[in-house]
N, C-alpha and C positions, 0 to 999 in steps of 0.2 A: 374374482378370487374365491375359490370354492372347490368342492370335490366333483370331478367328473367320473360317471360310472362307464360310459360308452362312446365310441367313436364310430361313426360311419360318414361314406363318400358318396358324392355322385356318381353314377357310371361314368368311368373315363373322365371325371372332372374332379381333380383336386381341389379346386376353389372353392366348391360346393363341399362344406364340412357340416355335419350333424353331431352334436354332442347330447347326451343324457346326463342327468344330474340327479342327485338322491332327493331332492325336494323340490326343485326349480323347473320341472319339465324338460321339455325339448328345446334345445338351441340350434339356430342356423346361421352360418355363414357362407356369403356367395362370393367372398375374396381371399380365401385363402387364410381367413382368421383375422383380418385386419378388423372387422366389424362383424358385430354379431346382433340377433335379434331373436327374442323368444317367440317360439310358435305356440304356446300353449297355456299363454296368460288369461285365456279365457275359460279355463277348466279349472276343475278344484285342484287343491295342491297335489303336485304329482311327482313320483318318482319314475326314471326310466332308467331301465338297465340294461335294454335291447334293441337295437334299431335294424331294420332292413329296408333299403331303397328299392323299388322293384326292379328287376334286371331288364324289364323292357319298358317302363314307363318311370321316367325320373319323379314325376308328380306324385307318383303312389309311394306313400311311405308307411310301414308299420312299427309299432312301438311296443315293446314288452313294458308293463309297468311294475312299480313297487322297486324298492332298493335292495339290491341283493346283498350288499356287503355290510350295511350299516343298519338296515330296519328302520330308516328315518322316516320312511311313508309306507302306507299299505298299498299291497297289489290290486290292481283295477283290472287285471286279464290283459287282452290284445286290443289295441287301437289302431285305427286305419284312418289316413288321410288320402284323397285324391286329387287334391289341390296345392300340392306342394308344401303341406304341413302347415296350413293355413286353417282349418279345421279337422276334427280329428272324431270318431264315432267308434264306439266298442263294438268289436265282432267277436262275442264270447260264447256264441251258441255251441254247447257243449265244454266251455271251460267255466271253473268257478267263478264267478263275479268277484272274489276276493281274491284271486289268485296272483302270486306274484310270479312275473315270467322273466328268469334269469337270464335266458338267451332266446335266441331266435334266427332261424337261418331258412333261407329259401333254395329250392332245388335250381341250379344254375342252368338246367335243361328243361324245367317244366315251373314256370312261376306261379302255377296254382298251387303245387305242392310245397307246404312250409312245414316246418318241427319246432315245436316251441317246449322250452325247458321250465316245467314248472316245480313250485316249491312244495306243494300238497300233493298234486297227483303226477308227478315226475316228466311225463312224455307226452304231448299233445301233437297231434298231425292232424293236417288239414289237406285235402285234394282239390278245393275249390275258392280257392284265394282268400280263405277265411270265413267263407259264409257259415262253415259249421266244422265243428273240431271233434275228435275222438281222443279218448284216452288208450295210448298204445303200450304203454307201460308203465308200472308202479312197482319198482324194484322193492322198495321197503315204504312201510307208512311213515317212517321216521327219517328217511333220507329224502334228499332234495338234487334234482339235476341241475348243474350249475353250468356245464359247459357241452357244446354241441359241433360238430364238424362234418361235412360230407367230403368224401375221398376226393380229391382234385382229379377229374375226367372221368368219374364214374360215381354218381349220384347214387347209386343202388346200395353202395357202401356207406354207412353213416355210423359215427362215433359220439358216445356221450361220456362224460364224468360227472361225480356225485360229490356233495357235501361230505360224505364220509369215505372218500377215496376210492371210489369203485370205478371201473370203467366197464361200458358195455358197447356192444356192435350190433348193428343191423346189416344185413345183407339184401334186403327186399325194401329198400328206398323208405326205411324208417316204420315199417309196418310191423315188424316183430324184433324182438332185441333178446340178447344173450349176454351174460356177463363174462368178462375173460379174465382169467386169473393166473394164466401160464407166463409166468415172469412178472407177474403183476398182483402180487398176494393182498389179501384183505389184512388191515391193520390191527393188531389185537389191543392196542392201548386204547384206553376211553378218548373223548373227547371228539372234537373236529379234526378232519384231515382232509381237506380240499384239495380237489383237483381240477386242474384246466388241460385242455387240449391244444396242440398246435399241428397244422399239416402246410405242406407247402407244393407248389405246383412243379418245383425244381425237384423235388423228390416224392411223386405222388405215393407210392407205396409205403412210405414212412408216416409214421405218428409219434409225436412227442406229447409225454404226459408228465406234467409237473406236480408234485404232491407235496402238502405241508403235514407235519406231525403237530397239531394243535399250534403253536406259534413259529418252530423254527421249519427250515426245508428238512423234508423226508428223503426226496429222491427225484432224479430226472430219469424217465424211463423213455425206451425208444423200441418202437416196433418197426421191421423191414417187410412185413408181411400184412400189410392192411390191417393191423390191430388184433391179427389171431394170436400173437404172443409177443412178449416184450424181454427185454433185457435192461437192467438197471444200469445207467452210464454212470452216475455219480450222485454220492450221498453228502460230499462236503465240497467246499467251506459251505457254511449256512448262509445260501442266497437270499435269504429273508431277514438275516440279521441288520442291525443298526450300522455297523462299519463295515470290518473285513470278513466279517464270519467265522472268524477264529477265537481261540481263549475264551474268555468270558462271554463273545459275542456268539459263540457257538450254537447256544441254547436259547438266544432271544429272539425276537420278532413278532410280526402279527399277521400269521399265515391264515389265521381265521377271518381276517378281514381285508388286507391287501396281498393278491396274489393274482397274475397275469402271465402270459406266455404267448409268443407269436414267434413264426419261423420265416425268413426270409424267401419272398415269393420266387426270386430269381438265383439265389446263391444257395445249393445243397449243402446241408449242414450246419448253417449259421442259424443260431436261434437267440432270442432274448427272453430274460425271465425278469420280472417285475416284481419286487417286494417293497420295502422299504425304499430300495435304490434301483437300478437297472443293471443287470448283468448281462454278458455275452460270451457265447462260445461258438466256435468255428469248428470243431469236431464233434457236432452231433451229441453236445454236452457231457462229454468226457472231462473236460477243464474249462475253468470259467476267468473271464477277467471283470472286475466290477468297472463299470463306465460312467456312473453318475454315483453324486454324494449327497445326501439330503442337506447337508451342513455349507453347501458351497456353491451348488448348480440347480440341479433340478429339485422339485418339491418333493418333500418325503410320499410314500404311501401311493404305490402304482395300483391302477384298478384296471386300466385297460391298455395293452400295447397293439397297434394295428399299421400296417402299411398302406399309403395312400396311392392311387393312380400314378402318382409322381416318382413314387420309389423311395419317398421319405418315410421314416418311421414315427409315428406319433405316440405320445405318452399322454393318457389321462389321468390325474393324480388328485390328490387332497388340494392341492394349490392350483389346480386348473389344466390347462392345455400346452404342451410342449412339442417340438419336432426335432429331427435330426437329419441331416442329408448325408452324414459320413459315419453311420455307425454309432453315434453318441460319444463321438470325439467332440463335437460341440453340439450346442442345442440353442433352439430358439423358442422363448415363449409367446404363446397367441393367445393370452387370456384376457386382454383388456377389453372390456366391454360385455362380459360374463357376469352379470350381476346376480350372481348364485350364493352369495356368502351364506353361511346358517349361522347366524348371531344367537347367543343365550341372553345375554343382557348388555344394557348400555349404562353409562355414568354422564350425565349433562351437568357441566358447569352452571351454577347458579348466577355466575356474575358473566360470563363470557357465552354469547350465543354459539359461536362456532369453534367450542372446545368440547370435545366429546371424546370418552373411552368407548370402546365396544369389544366384547369378547366373543371371539369367533372360533366355532369348532374347525379344528384341524390347522387352523391358521393364526393362532396366538392371540395377543391383544392389540387393537388399533388406537393410534391417537388421531383424532382428526382437529387438526389446528387449523382455524381457516378453512381454505378451501383443499387442502392436501391431507393424505392419510399416510403415517408412519407407523409401522410395526416395532412396538417397544419390547415385547416378551414372545417368544415363540411359544410352541406346543398348541394345547387348547385353551382359550382362554373363557373364562367365566364372568362372575359379577365383577362391576368396575364401579369407583365412586369417586368424586371430587371432593375436598373440604369445601363446604358452604363458604366459609369465610375468607378462604385462600386457596386460589387455584394451583398454587405451587404444590401442595400437598395432593397427590394423585394416587389412587389404590386400584389394584388390579387382585385378580385371583387365577392361579391354575386349578386344575382338576383336584378334588378332593381337599379343598380348603387351604392350599399354600399363597396365603395373602402376602402381596408383595406393596411396598411403599415407593414412591420417587419423590423426591424434592428438587433435585436439581438435574435429571435425567437419569440418574442410574437407578435400576429396580431393585430391592433388596427386601428379602422375607422379614417379615415380621410376625409370623405365626409359627415358626418351625419348631415350637416346642409344644404345641396343641396336638391332640389326638386329630384324626383324619377326621374330615366331615363328608356329605353327601358327593356326588361326582359335581354337581353345581352346590358349593356352598353357599349357605345365605349369611351376609353380613350386613351390618347399618352403622353407618355415621350417628349418633345422636344429634338431632338438629341444634339442641341449644347448648351442647358442649361437644365440638369437634375431635376434642380430646379423647373422646369415649367412643369406642367401637364394639359392637356386641356380635359375636359369629356364632350361629348354631351348627354345632357338629353331630357326631355319632352318637354321643350319650349325653352331652349337656349344652346348655349356652353357656358361653364364654365372655367374659368381658374384660377389655383392657381401659384404663384411664390415662394413660400416658403414650397414646398412639403416634402423638408428634415427640416424643423422645429425641435427642439430639442424633442419637445413635439407635438404628433399627434393633442392634441386639439388646438394648435397654428397654424395649418395650415388653411389658409384664401383662400376664393374661390370669385370671380369677375363674373358675368356675361358679356360676350363680345360681345353677338349679340343683335339682337332685337329678338322678340316673332318669333321663327319658329316651324316648325314640328319636330317630333322626330328624334334625332341623328342616323345615319347609321354607319359613318366612319369619322375619324380625322386623317389628314396628316401634318406634317411639314419638309420642306425641310431640308435635311442633310447638303445641301452647305449654306443656309440663313436661320437660324432658326426663322426668321421674316415671310418669306413666308408659310402660313397655308391654307390647303383646308378642308372643312367640307361639307358632304353629310347627307341628311335629307330624310325623307319619302316623298311621293308624288314628287317625281323624281325633286328635287333640289340639286344643288350643287352650295358652295360658296366659294370665296378667298378673303383673307386679304394679303397684302404685308408689313404689321406691326402687327403681332399679340402680339408683345411686347408694342404696344402702350395702352396708358391708356383707350381709347375707340378707338379699330380699327376701320377701314372704310372698309366694305365689299362691293362686288360687287357679281351679281349673274352669274354664269358662263352657257353660253349656250351650250345645250347638243345635240349631233347629233342626237339622237332619243327620241322621245316622249312615255311619259307614261312608263318609265324605269327607276329603281332607281340604282344608283351609290353604289353598296356594298362593293367594295375595291378601294383605293386610293393609289398610289406608286408614291413618287415624285424620279426623277433620282437620283442617288447618287452623281453625280459630274456635270450633266449639270443643271444649275440653273433654266431654264424655262421649263423643261422637266417634263412632268406629265404622268401617265398611269392611266385609270380606266376600272373597268370592269362596263358594261351597260347592262342588258338583258343578250344575250347571245354574247354579243359583248364584244372584247376588243378594246379600244381607246388609241391613243397617242397624244400630245399637245405637241408642241416644243415653244410656246408662253402662258404659263400658264393658258391654256383653251380657247384663243382666237378661235383657229381653232383646228379640229380635224382631224385624219387620222386612218381610220379603220385598225386595226391591226389584225383582225379576221382571216383573210387570209383562210386556210384549216382548221380551228380548227373547232370540231365536234359541232352539234347542241345542245348543253350543255349550262347550265348557269354557268359561272366561278365564284366562291366565293370570292375566293382570289388570289393575285398575290404575286410573289416575283421575284425581280430584282437581278442576280448574277452580283455583281459588279466587279468581274475579269475576266467577258467577254464585249463583244461590244454587247449589248442588247440580252442577254440569258434570257429570261423570263420564269417563271415556273407559271403554272396556276391550280388552284385546284377546281374540278367540283363534282357534284355528282355521278360521274362516273370515278373517278380517276384523275390523274395529268398529264398535257401535258407540254411541254416544247418546246419555240420557239429558234430554233437553230439560234445563231448569224450569223448575214449577211445575211439571207435568210427568203422566207415568209412561212416556213415549220413549223408547229405544229407537234411534235410527241409525242407519248403515252411515260410517264415517270413514270411507274405505274409497273416497274419489281417487281415481288414477294410479290406485294400488292395484297390482293382480288380482284376478278373482280368487277368492278363499287364502289369503294369504297368512300364513302361521305366524301370529304375533304372538312374542314371547314378553316384552317389557315395553312399557311407556313411560316416558319423563317429559317433564313440560319446563320449557325457559321462559320466565318473565322479565320483561325489560319494563322496569319501573318509569323509567322517564318517557318512553314512547311505546305504549300497550299494543299499537298494532305491530309491534314486531314480535310479540308473543308466539311461540311455536309449540308443538309437540313432535317429539321423534319418538319411532316406534323400531324394536328390534325385531326382525323377522326371522325365522328359522327357514332359508331357504332364497331370499331374496335382499337380503343387505337391511341398510338403515333407510328409513325414509322420514321426510319432515312435513309437516303441514301447518298453516296457520291454524290458530285455535277456533273453535266453531264460533265463539265468543268475540273473534275479532270484529272491528268495526266492518260491515257489510258494504259492498259497492253499491248495491241495490237496496233500499228501504221499501219492503213491501207492505203496504195498506191492507191489500185483501187479496185472496185467491180462492175462487168458488166453480164449481161445477154443475151443470143443470142439464137434464134429457130435455131437448126440445122437440124432437120428432121421434118416428119409430125407428130411424137408423143413425140418430147423430146427438152427440153430447156436447154441449159449449162450456168452455172454459173462459172465466175472465178473471183478470187481475189489473191492480192498480199500484202504482209506485207513488211513493212521495218524492222521492229523489234518486239520482244514478250517477255514479262514477266510472267511467271508463266501460261502459256496457256496451257489448258488440251485440249479444243476442241471448234470447232465453231458447233452451232446448227443452220441449215438452215430452215427458217419459210416462209411460203406461205400464202397470203391472196389473195382474189378476190374484195375485197373492199377497200383495203389500210389501213385498220383499224383494223380489227379482224385478228389475226394471228394465225397458227398452225404449229406446226414443222412437217418437211418431213424427216428429215435427218440429220447425224453428218459427221463431219470430223475432223479427230483427229489432235490437233496443235501442234505446234513444241517444246513447253515447254519453254526454253529459246533461244533466238537467237537474234543476232545483225546484223545479214545478210539479205537481203530480201528472203522471202518464197513464193512459189506460190501454189494456191490451185483450186481444180475444185471440182464441183459436178453437175450430170446429173438428172433432175427432167424428168421421163420417163413418166409423167401422169400430164402433165399441164391442166388446165380448158382451155375451150374456151374464149377467150375475152382476157383481160389485167391480169396479173398474176404479182403481187408484191411481192419482195422477199427480207427479212431481214436477216442479218446475225447477230447472238447472240453469243459474244465470252464469254466462260467460264472458270473461274480461276480454279485451284486444289483446293481451298479454298471454291468453289461452287459460290463465286460471278459472276453474269451477266452482260456485259455492251451489249447494242444495237447499232449496227452501223446502216449506212443509209440504205434507202430503194432503189431497183431499180426495174421498171416495164418493162415488155416483154409483147408484144402483141403477141396474138397465136391464128393463123387462123387454122382450122382442114384440110383443103385441100382435102376434100373427106372423111378424116378418121376421126372418134369419137370414143374414147374408151367409153364412156357414153354420152346418147342422152337423154333428156327431152323433150316430146313433148305431147300436143300442148303446147307451151310456148310464151306467158303468155296464162292463162286461169283462169276460176273462181274457180279451185281446184280439177279437175278430171285430173291427169297426168298418162303419162306410162314412165316408165325409162327403157332404152334398154341399158343392159351392153353387148359390143361387143363380139363375141366368142374369140377373142384372148385375152381377160382377162380371166382366168381359177381360178377355186378354189371357196372357198364360201366368201361372202362379208357381209360387215355389211353396212346398209343404216342409214344415220342419218340426220335429218334437221334441221338447225339452224336458230333463227331468226337474226335481224339486231344487237342485242345487243350480240349474241354469245351464246343465252339460248337454249338448246336441247328442242325441241317441239315434236319431232317424232322421233323413232327410230324402226329399224327392223333389225333383226341379221339372219346368215346363210342364205343367198339369194344366188342363184347360176346366172350365165349368162344369157342373154335371155331377154325377157319382163315382166314387173312387175307393176301392178297398185300401183299408191300413191296417197292417199286422203288427201287433205288439206282443204277440205269444211270448216271444224269446224275451222280454222285458220283466224284471220284479214287479211285483203286485205295488200298487200305490198310485199317486197321484203324478199326472204328466201334462204338458202344456202344448196344445196343437197352434202352430203359427201358420195362417195362409196369408203370403203376402206377393205384391208385385209393385210396380211404381205408384199405384193409386189406391191399394187395399192393404191393409194392415188388420189382420182378425185373428184374436187367441181365443181358443177355447180350453176349458179344461176338460179331460179325461181321466177317467179311473179304470185302471186294470186291478180286478178282482183276483 
């Protein structure tokens, strides 16, 4: 459940389908969409808006990164896989490293030639399979190319259309471009006028261009002379409207967001346009029939229409992936298994573990009751909450603060009288008085004290602040429901000690950093005056209600924490959700550790909520709302561990080895230990396994020998794995390793500007794989089947910074730090 930006197929194989998503990377099905698997979970959070499966080698796949339609994820240029999508490497020589790639096409006659549509530099071209790129057109610094197409049967002719509704043509295989205005004039109104292209092998001289005028449909244009000139076929009805495109619907739509076109490859004159719905024309766009409706069949907001090798027409939209075998007279959804939902917020019941509300971008608000989900309200779902004393009272919100309440299944607004709020409007139930809800809006914090009134129409609100900026977060102390904190845009935090007063008195709290916003506030569950906040890339604590602050960032990575959760069963066990996963502050320490086991790499974590089982604390769990990968849950870090660890230590014992030793006092259901190593204390990789004792109530001692440590500080982490597959991370030990004249792998000169020599000692035998990773763990260069001795390593195409070289085979795993100046 979630948005699809792009669709591609294996050559002549409709069972192999690839889809690109705005924030969940690339997904692949090999059985026609019955089952799906992510191909990019090992990469940082990734948007994909273009896919090319190589015409000659189905295992070679190119993706264009960034979110073309919603800007939910940044661009990272073009990436390439040569193993069917299992791993990807950036191929951006000549492309901006932050470029959004809106479209990508491969010459059907020469696979080494590809053309990419960029956001910043417009059109890139490669003639060597992506080894290097050149900018061949930049129509306007403020314009962006959105759509590309080769003429069927003649790849010398190439077409391009842009964000501002312009059309360009090349007659030399994409090397030079000219704007075409004959019959296709520039629009003079301000705003975005996105245009997209379709061609068909059934009519190779024809080109179709659909263009939006901001929100609604501007026109369908057709060229019959290879794009040299156009004639407007139609400008109505409004193909991009929500309903039939007439009357009040004639000027509606989201052409700036959802717009796509495809031509039937076997039937000349038949074309489809997707906006909110899907429309069909059988006479080259002169007249149209609406084929789908977002209210009854195919989900709203089409982003890509494509024909598969089987002749079916596929649609990627805000709800997932559909196909039709009969021109959209009927449809089949094949989205099950695509875990790509973009969640803003969740609301966890305090009384029932499996009762949760979740606010989805594009897909409304979902209710998880038991193991099943149901959509309770459509649209874009935002903040959710469940009465802490009575599960029957549930709350959700649509965009701009339309808060709705349900008691018996119906959902009715309780905030229709209020001013609008931000896109994601904050609101909070007072934990000591569930009749009170506080909501931060565009100019004030508002309060209701009768949220549970018999009729939602009787719920009344009062502004309890002076005019302020947009609300960001609101928090009420669970110890004293009179103490309330409220943060706003423009870097302000306020506090009142009596939110229940008819006119509360507020003080502005001085913040320890300037020009940073407080995105989350968490009041201590038992300490009256203690509060925690996220501020920029920092976490702060105050023990006097914001009078003074202590920096609790410690070794937290250089990431912005979106949200915090305090585990009340611990003494300051705190979770922090970031754009790159979840981190945990171990109680009584200054040590933040990754708490992202089994999560995709760098998952964008937007809200954390904890469920406590007071009868059986082993059932305590934490849930995270991710923007791109749905909702996930985990036992708390404080949950009783299956293995009680007495000690874990490491020691250098020779010129080439480090010995690790650990002892357990008891073990429950323990299958094995996985030993992980890191050279920076953040990015860990497995280097070995040791079998566990299974069940044991007596001390057990274990040992592991690392025969290939890296030069410098080696960080080791134990990961304990249960027989049921659940993994638990234990603490980290650091061991300094000096080479004493012996080095299994040497890299020199290091640092330098990118030209290195890798020397693999003769004592290392066999063939090796070389891999270079950046600081986020992304593979950037790889080389296979290398023998020992000296080998050149060229990193001149990479940005300056720290990288990690990994040399490995079945006997060796050696990691070296490399610095590119």
